[in-house]
N, C-alpha and C positions, 0 to 999 in steps of 0.2 A: 226613228227612235225619238222619244220625247226629249225636250230640253231639260237641263239640270234645274230641279226645283230648289226652293229655299230651305225646305225641310225634307229629309229622307228618313222614314221610319226604319228601324232595324229590329228584326225579331230573331230570336235564337231558336234553332231547331237541332234536335239530335240527328234527324235524317232529312237533310236539306232536299235531296232529290225527290223523296216521297212527298215532302211538303209542297214543293213546286208543282208536282203533278196534281195533288189534292186541291190546292188553291185555284188551279185552273179549272178543274172539273166541277168543284162545288161552288165556287164564287165567281167564275168566269174571268179570272185575272189572266192577262196575257203573259205567257212565259217569257223570261229573259234568259240571259246566259248562265251557265254553271261554270264555276272555276274550280279546278282541281290542283292539288299539291303534286309534287314530283312523283309521289308514290300512288297517285290516282284517287286519293280521297277528296270528296267534295268539300271545299272550304268556304264557298260563297255562292249564292244564287240570287236571282232577282225575279220579281214578278212586277207587273204594271197594273195598277188599278186606276181607272179613269185617266190614263196617260202618265200617272206619276209612279215612280219606282218605290218598291218596298224591298229592302235588302234582307236576305235570309242568311244569317251568320251561324257558323258552327258553334257548338259548345266548346268553350275553352276555359278550363279551370284556372289557368294562369291569368286570365282577365276577369275571373268571377262571372262568367257567362254560362247560363244553363237554361234549358228548355223548361217551361212550366210542367212538362211531363215528368220531370225529375222531382217535382215538389207537390204536384196536384194543386198548385195555387197559381193564380195569374195576378200580377200586380198592376195591371192596366189593360188596355186594348185599343183597338182602332175603330172609329166610327166613319163609315163611308156612305155617301149618297149614291143611290142607284136610280135608274129610270122607273122601274116598277118593282117595288119591294115584295109584293105578293108572289110574283113570278120568280124573283130571286130566292125567296124563301123556299119555294117548291124545289128549285134546282139544288139548293144546299141540302135540304132534307133528303132528297132522292140520292144524293151522293154520300149520305151517311154522316153528315155533320151533326154534332151534338147540339141540338136546339135547346136553348135555355129559356127563351121567351118567344112565343108565337107573335106574328105581326099584330100590332095594335096601334091605334092612334094615341099620340102623346099630347099633353097639354101645351107643349112648346112648339107645336106646328109640324111635327113629323109623324109619319106612320113608320114604325120600325120593328125589327125583331133582333134578338140576341142569340148568339151561337158561339160555340168553341170549335176550333179545328182539331185535328187528330192528336196534336201535342198539347192542347189545352189553352192556346192563345184565345183571348176573348175578342169577338168582333160584334159590332152593331151595324146593321145595314138599314138604311131608311130612305124614304121619299118625302120630300116637302109636300105638305098638304095645305090647301087654302082655307 
């Protein structure tokens, strides 16, 4: 298991178990543990991207946490470097991810594409170009 990072992103999902499965299939993230409440509901999950954790949190109105699926808006996203962005794009597309921008070279030295997962979280995957 990876060491504890200085920053851990937390994303809110209505269906953590489905999100964990999709993030592995579409983006190649390594699945981590699922934590359940006493009544069996999934309340927390984890995936690992490039060895670092991403926490998957349940929707909790008492903490004002909801999935973008509930609003059709995303207020941010995560940018992740991958080894081969074009291969990564094909994997995500084949898994049914919502592609927002096909891979293209950017003026800031990356080739990247934009995508949303099934609950509407925004992701940008890229490869450094020389």
